[in-house]
N, C-alpha and C positions, 0 to 999 in steps of 0.2 A: 383548345380544350383545357379545362382546369387540371392541375396536378395535385395529388394528395400524398402526403407522407403517411406511412403506415408502420405499425409494429404488430406482428402476428406470431402465433405459436403453430409450428407444423405438427404433423401426426406423431412425431417423436418427442414433442415438448420443447424443441429448440426455438428460441426467439429469433425472428427474422425481421429486419427493417428494410424499407425500400420506398419507392415512389410508384404510384399507379395513375394512369390517365383515365378520367371518367367525367361524364357530363355533370353529375351531382355527387354529393357525399354518400347518399344512399346507394347509388349505382357502384361507387367505388367499394363500399362495404360488401355488397352482394357479389361483386366480382371476386373478392378475396375469399368469401365463404364458398363460392362455387369451386374454388381451387382446393378446398378441403382444409383451409386454415382456420384457426380459432383467433378471431380478431381481438387484439388488445386495445389498439387506438388507431383512429384514422382522422387526420386533420389536414385542412387545405394548406398546401405548401405556400409559404410566404415568399414573395419576390423581394430580394434584397438588393439595394444599391451598393455601390462600392463603399460608401460611408457607413453602412449599417453592419458591416462585418466586424466581428469582435475576435480578439485573440483568445484562444482556448483558455489560457491562464486566468484571464479576467472574467471568463464566462462560467467558471466553476463556483460552487458554493462551499465555503469552508465547513469542515466536519463539525467544528464547535457550534456553528450557527444551526446546523441540522439537529444537533443534540438539544439545543435550547428550544427549537421549534417542536421537536417530538415531545419534550416534557410539558411544554405549555399546552400543546394540543391535547395531550393525554389528560392533563388536569381538567381542562374545560369539558372534555368528553365525559370524564368521571363525575363532573357536576351536572350532567344531563343537559348541557347546552347543545342546541342543534349544530350539526356539522358546519353549515354555512356560516352561522353566527360565530362559531369557534374559530373558523378560518379567518374571518374578517377581524376578529379581536386579536388573534395572533399577528396578523399582518400589520396592524397598527402599532404593535409593540416590537416589531422586528426592525433592527437598525440596518441590516444588510439590504441595500437597495435592490439587488438582483433577486434575492430570495423573497423580499417583500412583494415585488411585482409578480413573481411566480405564484405566491399564495393567493394574491388577489385574482389572478387569472383562473386558478383552480376553483376558488370560491364562486366565481361567475359561472364557470362551466357546470359545477355541481348544482348551483341554483337553477340552471336551465335544464337539468335532468340527466346530466352525465354522471356515471358512477365515479366515486372518489378515486378508486384505483386506476380507472381509465384516464381520468384527468391528470393524475400524478405521473402516469406512464409517459405522458407527452414531454416530460422534463427529466430525461435521464441524467443530466448533469447534477441535478439535485436529489432525485429519488432513484436509488438503485433498483435492480431487478428484485433483490432481496426485500426491500421496503415495499415495493408495489405488490409482490406476491403475498406478503403478510397482510397488507391492507385488503387485498382481494379475498383472502381466506376469511378475514374478519367479517367482510360484507356477506360472504356466502353462508357462513355459520351463524350470523347474527351476534357475533362476539367482537364487534369492532372496538368497543371501549376497552375490553380486556386485552385485545391484541395490541392496541395503541399503547397501553401501559407497559406491556411486555416489551414492545419495541423500544420505548423510551428507556427502560431499565437496561436493556442489552446495549443500546448505543452509548449510554453513559459509562457502562463497564468497559466497553471497547475503547472509548475516548480516554478514560482514566488510565487504562493499561498502556496505550500508545503514548500518552503524555508522559508517563513515568519513564518509559524506555527512551523517548527523545530527550527528556530532561537529563537522564543519566549519561547520554552520549554527548551532550553539549560540551562538558568540561574537557574530555579527552580530544574531541574534534578540534576545539579551539586551541588547545595546547599543541597538538601535533601539527596543525596548520601553521601556528606561530613558529614552531621549530623549523619547519621547511622554509618559511620565508626568511627567518633570521639566518639560517644556515646558508641559504642561497646568497644573501647579501654579504655575509662574512666571507664566503669562498670567492665571490666575484669581485669584491671591492676592498675589503679590509685586510684579508690575509696576504694578498699580493704586495701591499705596502710594507707589511711586517717582515715578509720573507725576502724582500728586495735587498735588504742589508746583508742577509745571510749569503745570498747567491753572489753578491759583489765582493764579499770578503775572501772567497776562495777557500774557506774552511771546509774540511771533510764533513759532510752532512749525513746523519743517520737515515735509515730507510724510511722511517716515519715522516721525517721532514721532506724527503724527496717525493714521497707519495702525496703529501699535503700540497706541495708546490705544483705537482702535476695536475691534481684535481682542481686546484685554484686557477691554474692557467687555462684549463679546459672551460671552466665556468666563465672566466673573464673573456675568453675568445668567442665563445658560442652562447653568451647569455641571452641574446635576442632570439636566436634559433631555438634555444631550450624552452623559453617562455612560449613562443609560437607553437612549437612542437607539442608541448604539454597541453595547451588549449585545444589544438586540433585533435590530439589523441583522446581527450576527454569527450569532445563533441562527437567524434567518430564512435567511441564506445557507447555513448548514449543512443545513437542511431542504430548501431548494431544490436544492442539489447532489445530494441523495439521490434526487430524482425523476429518472425516465428522461430527460426533456427537459432539466432543469437540468444533469444530469451530462454529457450530450452537448455542450451549449453550453459549460459550464465547461471540460471536458477539451479542447475545441477551442481555447478562448481561451488557456489556460495554455501551450500549445505555441507561441504567438506572442509570449509575453513575452520581451523582450530578455534575454540572458545566461542566465536561468533556463529558458527554453523549450527551447533546444538541449540543455541538461543533462538536463532531464526526458525529452526524446525518447530520449536515449542510455540512460536507466534503463529505459524501456519496451522498447527494442530488445534490451537485454541480457536482460531477463526473458523475452522471447519466444524469442530464439534459444537461450538456455540451457535453457529448459523444453522446447522442441520437440526439441532434440538429446537431452536426457535421456530423454524419452518414446520417441523413435524407437530409440535405442540399447537401450532396455529391451524392445523388441519390440512396442510399442503401434502400431497402424496409424495412418496419417496423418490420416484424418478425426477419429478419437477424440482424437488428440494435439492437433489444432487446436482441438477443442471445449474441452479442458482449458486450453490456452494462452489462449483468449479470456477465460476466467474469471480467469486469473492475471495478465494483463498490467497491469491496474489503470487503463486509460484507455479510455473508451467509444469513441473514434474508432478506436483500434487494434483494440479488441475487435470492432467492426463490420467492419473490414477483414479480420480473421482469420476471422470467421464467413462472410463472402462468399467467401473463399478456400476454406474447407471445402466450401461448396456447389459451387464450381467443380471441386474434386478429386473429389467424389462424382459429378459429371456426366461425369467422364473427362477433364477438362482439366488443364493444368499447374498446379502449386502456385504458380507465379510470375505467373499471369494477372492477378490483381487488384493484387499488389504493384507490378508493372511500370507500371501506369497511375495510381497514386496518388502525388501530389506529396509527401505527408508521409512516404513511405517512401524512404530513400536508395537511389539506383540500384544501388549496389554489392550490396545484399542480394538483389534478384531475379536479378541477373547471376550472383552466386556460387551461389545456390540452383539456378539452371538448370543450372549445371555439375555440381553435386552430384546433381541429379535424373537427369541423363543418364548419369552414371558409376555410379549406385547407391550413392553415398557421401554422401548428403545430411547425415546426422548429423555426419560429420567436418567438412564444410564449415561447418555451423552452429557447431561448436566453435571453428573459426577466427574466424568472425564474432563470437562471444561474446568471445573473447580481444581482438580488435581494438577492439570498442566498450567493453569493460571498461577497457582502457588509455586510450582517449579520455575516458571518463567520469572516471577517476582524475585525468587531467591537467586536465580542466575544473574539477574540485573544487579542486585545488591552485591553479590560476590564479585562481579566484574568491576563495579565502581570501586569496591574496596581494594581490589588487586591492581587496577590500572594506574592509580596514582603513584605507588612505589615503583611500578615498572617504568613509568615515564621518567621518574626522578633518576632511576638507575641508568637508563639510556642517556639522559642528559649529562649525568655525571661522567660516564665513560667517554662520551663524545667530547665534552669540554676537557677532560683529562688528557685525552690523546692529542687534542689540538694544542693545549698549553705545553705538553711535553715536547711536541714536535717543534715548537717555536722557541720555548725558553731554554731547553737543553743545549742547543747549538749556541745560543747567546751566552749561556753560562760558560761553555767551553771557550768561547772567544774571549770572554772577560778574564778567565784564569790564565790564558796563554799570553796576555798582554804583559 
């Protein structure tokens, strides 16, 4: 019997994926509807041979490519070009082969009568729940062109913000990595040769020199073990962070890191307020919008808070109930959201909050970049000074005693 991959929403609005056995596509859809699900997509499961499997890394679509696609598609929609023609035109201009094939497949499905949102929902590696929900709201309200332009604007802002943050972090990351590599080589191979003369001379050595020799001997003796241990520790940390417990603990810890913690908090807040504003302005209801935002925010602590808020809203309570009692949420957000909720202009208030925290985040990044260079130079100066003093001072004493 054929098998069908499906994505549905349950009675609480949660998205569920799975496989169902049925004789036909229609029977598979009817089976899911009989269970009380709202069907998002149903497609026949493809049988893959061993050679057809792809590594997840190569199966994803870069954010930059999605930004370009969104803008090109929005421009064509604004020019009143039909959806199928717009998709085929964008596909011809897309250089990324994976995305190009996805767009072609979506165009074929839309041409055969499938809704654009349902066609996009079949490719979660390219189109997130946020993207699909916005497209669905545009189709429902007849504002697809407006929603597509709004999506393109939001994706460009997100991409520009993250590109600025990543660009600011490249310099310190490269310098710190270089320091660790050079320091390891110095301690494991260079310093032992310099200190060999001192140890063989029998001269009384200061404590700094003894400490340097001890560290150097440790690195020289266990250099292979240190490299292997470091690699294993990093790999183990990555796997641990991917577990539910590990991610929850890790995401809570990184918010407490000095300097970087507040900056990461602003990143999560901007993601939340911007995504929620976009979804609400697109006509998506608050519980569904919060469900999508919980997946998008990128931090387990904030995701848990948003899910709790969603439950409160579905129980008939205010959207600010949970936010107002959690210390990790700035007080301004629930206060402003309460005003927006009372006046019926919540998405406009969220826009203002997004602008405010985006400016704060931009200022934090600029201040960090300005401060991190002299900090690195100071650390390098102190490290080099201690190393030179530990080696040169005993040599100077030896020379004067001759």
